[in-house]
N, C-alpha and C positions, 0 to 999 in steps of 0.2 A: 562630587559631583551629586548633591542631590536632587528626587525629580520632582519638579514643581507639575502642578496642575495647570493646564491651558486652557485660555477662552477661547483661543483662534492658534490654532496649532500651527496654521501655514505661516500667516506675518510674526509670528513665532521664531519661527525655522529660519525664516528670510533673513529675522534679526542676529538669529546665529549666524548666519552666510556672511553679513554683515562687517560684525563684528570679527569673526575667522579672518576675513580680509584681510582687514585693518591689521588685526595681528602677524598676518602674514609679510604684510609691506613692514612694518616695524621691524620683523624679524633681517628683513635684508637690506633696509636702512640701518642696522646696527653693524652687519656685515659690512655696507660697503663704507661708513664712517669708522671702521678698524684704522691705528697707526703702527703701523710696526716697525719705526723706525728706530725706535732702541730696544727690539727685539730681536735683531738680527745679526749677526756676529760678521758675514762677509756678503758680496754681491749675490755668490751664488743661493744664500736661504734665504735671500729677500725675493730672489726671483721666482723661488719654488713657493715659497707662502704665498707671494702675489699670486702665481697661476691657480694654490687652491682655492686663496677668496674667491676668485675670478670663476671657479668652478660652483663655490657654495654659493654666490650670487646668483650665476646662471640657475643655480636646481633651484631659489626660492620665486623664480619667477609664478607672477600671477600672472596664469594663461586664460584669459577672458573668456574665449567661449567653451572653456572646459571646468564644470562642477567642481568645486574645492571639497566636497566630500559628496558623498552618493547616498550613505545609509546612516542608518543610525541601531545603535543597540540599547538595550535596556536591561541591567541583569538585575537580579534578585538579588544579589550579594556582592561586596566589594571581591574582584577577580583576584584569587590567592588569597584569599582572607579566609578564616575560619566561619560556617556558615550554620550559623547559630540560629534559632528562630527568632525572627524579628529583626534580626541585623540589614541594617539600609545597604541595597542595592548602591550601582553608578550605571552613569550612561555614559554614551562614549559615540562619538561620531566619528564615523568608518570613510577615510578618504586617501587619495592618491599620495600627500605625506605628511608629516606631521606637521602641526602647527601649535605653540604656545603662547599665553598671553604674558602682561608684564611680569608677574609673579612667580611663569615657568608652568602653570596648572594645562593641562592639554586641552585644548581645544578643537583639535581634531587628530586622529589617532591614523599613523600610516596604515593601509591596507595588510602590511604584512610583518605587524605586531601579534607577538602570540595573541592577545587580548582582541584582535578583530578576526580572526579565523571564525570563531563560531556564526558572522556574517555568512559565510559559506557554508557552511557546515551542520549547521545547528536544525533539528528540524523537530516535527511533534513525536515523533518515535525518540529523540534523542536532544531533548533544548540546549543542554549544555549551561545551565543554569541562567538562561536567558527569557525574560519575558515580553518581550517585543522585541520583533525586528521592523525597522521602518526602510523605506526604499523612499528616493526622494524621484523627481521628476525632472526636469530640466528642459528650456529652450532655448539655446545657447550658452552662457553662463547664469539665465535666472532659474530661481528655482520657481517650479510651477504648480507640482504637485507631491502630494506625498501617499504613500498607502502603507497598511501596516497587517503587521501577520501575529497573532498572539500567540506565540507557542504553548503557553500551559493552558488554553482554556480550549476543552475538548467540545463544547459545542461549536465552534467554527469549524467549518469545513474547509479542509486542503485544498488548494486553489492554484492554478499556474499566474504566477505575479502578473497584471496588467504592464506592470512600468518594467518590467524585468523583458517582458516577452518584444514590448515595445524598445527597447534599447537593441535589443538583439537584431531587428529587423528594422533598424532606423537609417534609412536613404545617409549612403555616404560620399562625396566627394572629395578625392585627393588622396592623399598616402594611406595605411591602413592605420586605425588608431587603435587603443587601447582598448582592452575587453576588463578590465578593473571590476569594473560596475555588475559583471554578469557572468563571472566567473563560477563553475556549477562545483560540486563537490566532486564527482571523480577527476575535475578539470585542478583541484585546490591540490588533493593530493602529489598530483603529480610534479604542482609548482614547488609542494614545499618540501620536497622530499630534500633528504641532507645532501652534505656537497659531497660527503668520501666516495659513495656511490655514484654509477653510471645509468641512465635511463633513457629505453630507447620506447617513443611511442607512434605505434603505430594508427594512424585515422587516416580514414575516406574523406573528400571533400565536404569541408562546413565544419567542419569536429574540431576547428580551433587548435590544431596541432601547434602550428605559426606562433599563434597568439600564446598558448601554456606556455611552447620554449622562451618566450622575451620574458614574460610574466617571473619564467625560473630563474632568469639570467637576474632579473631585479629584485627578486627573492632574498639571491643567495649573496649576492650584493649587500642586501639591509642584514643580513644573520652573520656572515662572515668578511664582512668590510675588510679588515685590517689584514689578513690574510690575501684575500683577491686583492687588494691594493698594491700586494707585494709581487702577484703571481700573475696578472690579469686575466683576462677574462677575452672572448671571439665569438663572434658571431658568422657562422659563414653560409653564406645562400648561392642560388646555383648559376646568377646572373646579377651585374649592376643593376638590372631596373627591378628584378627583386629585392633589393637589398636598398634601393631607392623610396622601393612602394613602403617597406616597413622600417624604416631610418628614423620616422620621428615618435615609434612609440616610447622608445626606452627615453627621451629625453624627458615625452611627458610625466614618465612616474620618475622624474626629477634623476634619473642615469646616465649620465653624461661622457664616461671612460671607458664605454665598452665597444672593441673595435670592429669591424664590418668588414669582409671580406670575402673573396670567392677561390675556391680552389686553385687556379689556377693563379691568383693573387700570391698565392701562398709559395708555390712552385717557380716562381719567377725568375732563373738564372739566367735565364737565357730571353732574348726576342722569338717570338710565336712566328712565326710567318707562312708555315705549311700548315696542310691537312692531311689524315691519313684515310686511305679507304676504311669501311667495318670491319671488313677482315683485321687488318692488320691493326685497329685500334685495340680490339678484344685480346689479341696476343699480346702486346706490349701493356696492355691494361691487368695481364694476367699475373697474378702472386706469385707464377714461380719464374718471372722476368725478377725478383728479389735474389733467388739462388744464384741466376745466369748473373747477374751483376756483384754480386759476392766473388763466385768464382773469379771472374774476369781481375776484380782488384786485387785479391790476394796472389793472382799469377805473376804479380810484378814480384814480390817477395821469394828471393833466391838464397838458397842458400852458402853461406862463407865457405870461399874455393883454400881460401889460406888464411893463418892467424896474423893479426893486429901488431905492430910495437909503436911503443908512447915514449916519446925520448923525452927526458924531465933531466935541463941540466945534464949533467955528464953519466946521467944514470937509463940502461934502457929496459923498461919492462916490457912483455912479450906475454900477450891471450891466445892460446892455442886454438888451432881451427875448434877443437873438438867442444872444446870449451864454448864459442860463439857458437856452433851449430848448438847447443845447449840452452843459450841464453834464446836464439831466436827462435827454439821447438815451444818454451816456456812462454814467449809472447803470444807466439800462435794461439797453444792452449787455452788461454787466457778468455780468448774471446772478446777483448776490447776492442774499440776503435782503431781501424788503419791507422789513424793522425795519430793519435795514443800513442799506443804500441811503437810508433816512430819516435816520436819524442823518449820514448824512454828506454829503445834500446843505448842511444851513447851513453847515460847516466848507467846503465846495467855495466856494458863493458867496461866504464871509470871505474865504477864498483869493484868489479874483478881485478883492478890493474892496484886500487886502494887496499885490497886483500895481501895481493903481494908485497906492496911497499910496508905494509905494518909487520910482515913476517919479516920484513929484512930489519925492522926496529926502527922504520920510522914512525913519527905522528900525524900522519895526515888529516884535514878537517873540510867539512863542508866545502867551503872555496876550492880544495887541491880538487875535489871530485869534479866539479863544477868547472874549472880550467881542463882536466883530463878531454871531461865530456865534449870540449870545445876545438879538442887536439887536431890537427889538420889530418893526422890517420884517424882518428875517430870518426871522423865526418867523411872520410872518403869511403870509408867502412860503410856508414849507412847510407852512403847514397847507393853504394852497389848493390845490398842486402835488403834494403827497404825503402826506394826510392820515393819522393815524390808521384802523389796521381793530380790531376786534374780530373773532376768528375766529369765535366761535360766533354774532355777529350775522349775518358773510358767510353761513354754511350757512343760517339761517335765513331772509334775505331768499330764498338761489337757493330753498329749499323752500317757498317763500309767495308768492314772487311771480313768476305764470309767464312775465311777459314778461323778465323777469330774469335766469329761468334760460334763455328761449331764444336770450334775445340772446349768452350766454354758451357755451352748450352746441349752437349754432347748427352742424352739421357734426362733429360730435362725436356726439351722442344722436338717435334718432329720435325725432319726435314723442310716440310711444306712449312710449320712455322715459322721457321728459319729462316726461308724464303719471302713469307708472307713480310718481317721487317723489318731485311735487309734494302737499303738504297737502292734504287734501280739505275741512280746516278751519285754515285759518295759525292758528298760535302767535302772541299780541300781544306776548311776548316772550320773553326766553331763558329767563327764573326758570317760566316758565307754559306753554313749550312739553314734549310728552310726545315727548322724546327716544328714540330708539333705540337700541342699539347700533351699527348702523350709521351713524348720525348720528355718534356718536360718535368714529368711527373718519375722519369727514370734518373734523368739525373740529382732528381729531390733524394730518389733513393740513396744512388751511387754518395750524394754529397754527406747523407745522413750517417754511411759506413763508414764515411773518414773522419767526421767531425759530427759528434752529437748536435741534434735538432735541440734548440731552446723550449721547453714544457713550462705551458700556461694554467693557470688553475684551473678553469673550467672553460670547456670549450662547447658552444654550441650547431650542430649539424643540419641544417636543413635541406627537405629535399633530397633525402640522402640515399633516396632508391636509385638515383641518378649515376650515381658514381662506380667505379672500376676497385678491383679489390687492389691495385698499386693505387689509387687515388685513397682508400679508404687509409691502407698504410701510411699516406702521405702526412690524412689530417691526425692520425691516431700517435703519429710523433711529436706532434703539438700540443699531446694532453698525458705524455707517459706517465707525469707526476700528479697529473689531476685527475678531475674527471668530467664528462661529456653527456651531454644532452642529445640525442640521436632523434630525428622527426622525420617521421617520409610516411610511403603507401606506396606499397609492393602493386598495387594496380597501376600506378602511374609512374611505372617506371619507363621512358621513353629512347631510352639507350640501348645499342645490341648488347652492352653488357652490363644490362641494368642488376639490380640486386637478385636475387630469387629466393633467398631466406634471411631473416635476422637474423639468424643463427649465427650462420656465415657470416654475414657482412662484421657483426660485432666484433667475430673471430679476426679479422683481419685488421680491424679498429686496434684489435689488441686491449677491446674491453666483454674479455667473453661473459663475465661475471654481470653485466647489466641487467636490470630488470625489465622485460617487455611488458610496456602498457599496451591496453588496445582503448581506442576512443569507435564508440559506433552511435552515439548518438549526435545527427546532423542539425547545429542551429544557425547554420548560414543558406544551405540551399534549397530552396522551396520542394515540397513532398512531391509535387508531381513530375518537376525536373529530376530529382535523383533517384525517381524509381524507373525513368526510363533512361537515364545513364546506367542506372545499373543491371539493363538487362544485357551491357558489356562483361560484367563482372565475369561470366562463367566463360567465358573464351579467351581472359586476359587473367584473370587471377582469380582460379578456382580453387575455392575453400577458404576465401575472404568471406566477414560479414558484410553484408550490404550497410551501408550507413540506414538508419531511422531516422525522420527527421522528425524534428520536435515541435517545428514551427505552426504555430495554430494559424497562421496564417497560408494558404496552397498557394499562392503566388500566381503568376502567368507563364503561361505555357501555349504557345503552338507551334505547330509544323507546317512551312507550307509549299505549295511548289512552285517556283520560280521562274514561268517559261521566260521572262524578260531578263531573267539572269540580274545582272548588275545593278539593273533601273529599281526591281523590286527589292533587291536589297537596301536601296539607300531609301526606298521608300517605307519599309521598316524601321531604320534608322530612324528617320523624321518622326515617324509613330511613337517611337521609345524617347525621344529628346521631349514631348511634349509634357513626359511624366519629371517627379521630383527625382534627383539622383544622377549617378553617373550613367553611362553607357560605354559597353567594349563592343566592337566588333572586330569578332575573330574569323580567321579564313586561311587557308594551306598557303604558307611563305609565298608560292606561287603567284597566287592571285591578287596578295599585298599592292603591288606595282600598280595594277591594274584598278584596283577599286579605291586606292589615293588619289589616283589622276580623277577619278570620277566623283569623290569626293568634293575634291577642290571646284571643279569642272561646276558642280552645284550649288556650290555657296556652302558648302555646310565643313564648317572649320572643326578639327581634329587635330588629335598628339597622337604622338607616338609611344611605346611601353615606357615607362620610365619618364617620362615629363610630364609634368606638374599642369592638371586638370582644373578650370577653375569654373566659376557660376555661370561664366560666358561659354567655355566651350568643354563641351562637357561629356566628348565622344573620344575614345581613343580607338584607335587602328592597332591591333594587336596581331600578330603572326604569329600560327598555332604554335611553333616552337618555343616563342615566350610565353605563353598564358600560362604556365605554372606556373604555380602561390599565388595568381593576382586576382583579383576578383572586382565584379560591377556590378551594382543594382542592377542593371538590366543590360543583357546580351544579346547581338543579333549573331547565331553562328551559320558561316555561310557554306554550303557545299561541304557535306560531312565526308563525301567519298571523295575529295580531293584532298581532304585532309588526313585521309586514310593512304592513297595512294600517295605520297607527300614522303612516304618514311619508305625504309629500303626494305622491311617486309610486313606481313599485314597486322602481326600481332604489336608491333612495336606504334604501327598506324592505329589501330583499334585502340590503344592506350590514349595514342597521343587525341583520340576522339574525348575519351572519356575526359580528359582533363579539361577540355575546350565543352564540353556539353556543361561540367560541373562550374564555372566560373561566376553563376549567373547569385543574386544574392535575391531580388525579386521578380523577377521576370526573364523569359526566355523566348524566342522567336528563332526558329530553325528554318533555314531556308535551300531549296534546294532544287535545281534544273535535272541532275542527274538522277539513277537509283539512290534507295539510301542502300545503307551495308544491311548485306539479308539480318545481320546480327542484331539489329534493331528493331526489326518485326516483327 
């Protein structure tokens, strides 16, 4: 496509937008009109193809409130062509998905395509053969402005893009949106990192680490679609509210097949109805528990005490005890799964019998070996030597039987640690037990010791700093043959077992070779707010680099004493609701019921975290324990002291407060009747 000269650039760009939307509709209609009657051999093939067509139709949806393209690149030369003097360049419009016209010529290029990369990375120092980069401004789905950057013009001063800044700071209502139009060079490097390697992203509040992780999934699906279609992808978040908040990002980019789950979802082998004291959960979440479980499981393997005799017809074939002992020793030495070894044992015994048959002049085949493996005497041997073990019952016995636990935790857990994990009132059965979340993770570990967990092609783990070592192991089992993107902030760890270092965490995950990247440029949190919250960093995460806000708008920030407490909080909420955008009221969990009642009595509509806000109801009441990962245009933070006091120790409380202070995109009001924590003053 050659570059025409426009008399009225904006109207020409609007015409291209209209033509692109028309082309997208035509692409969708082409798929909708497909007739698969004569191309499917059976109903199974037809069902699969119909599902694929349905997914394709959804991916080609034209979202009316979303810009179809957000940028344009004018190349000096055709990308990939030899850069001869006077060669004709090309123009590409960069958008969320590929759109082509009736002749197959591109009208919009997918942001993930190699030709789109300079939109994010080209600079005056390295123009990457781009003469002009144009950004577009939109209201809803209508193109309203454009802004040009001439990368080869030395007279044009480098300046922050006004449209880029507006897009970053644009008020939002509802779930998280994509950042595809605002990806920065350091973010783009992480997004486009290869599938083979794992990446860990340490990023403070507002650095875009969650968005980077989601866009990385979208990029990998684009670059390695066939492979990931076979192996699968998974996004893991801390809770359902968080997953609901981010769930529209990938569909907006045309990706509909990525599963989302919490760690609790992954290990849901039993119904969780109980909770643990913090000290107990810390021990159960310790990586040493993996060895305790392994010892307890393999204690069920007992050496044979006598040989086995297999009767076939008129012949009797005997395998002596010393040979059986050698078979068992070999299986144990191979370090394969307990269940796989149990399945191999009868085949090994049968093979020993077949060797004797061959020595006697017979010519047995595989059918004979399988028949011997199913012989009653061999089955009885397997049951006595290598019995079946149910993983939940194994964990039940460890937590209920002090002697059994002491036998297998000796030298691993101290006596006090063993007492901490033992149930005060042992459960009678797996079904009646009040399993805790940490117990479910132990059962998942035991399950994997018996039978290998299915591995996916790529896993994104968000808010990873809150996982225990055993939870990391549970996630790592889901990507043993794939790669991972780990996202988190050590300063926001709010569990008693929170991650102390990424090196340690990645080791538990089984991804010790992962590259650790740090994002320190803050795109979301206003300068005054992040500077105030960063006062806590020396107390909660010494050594971490504070986030440096690049926002031109300093934001709205106020700290108010609130002698009337609840009434003052409601007043602050009303004040912020007069502004455009979403409002979050964050409070210590214990204060939420009182605030909810007060909001209802005052007629101020509100929803809970994970519920959809609307233009009529823009206030979300958020318990501090659920605030992590969420963001609002404006936040009222109620009683910082109560947030700190609501946690089991001061460091965890200060980390929870750090999270709550950094949820605002445009403004924050802190209200307090009690004294502020001294670390903030």
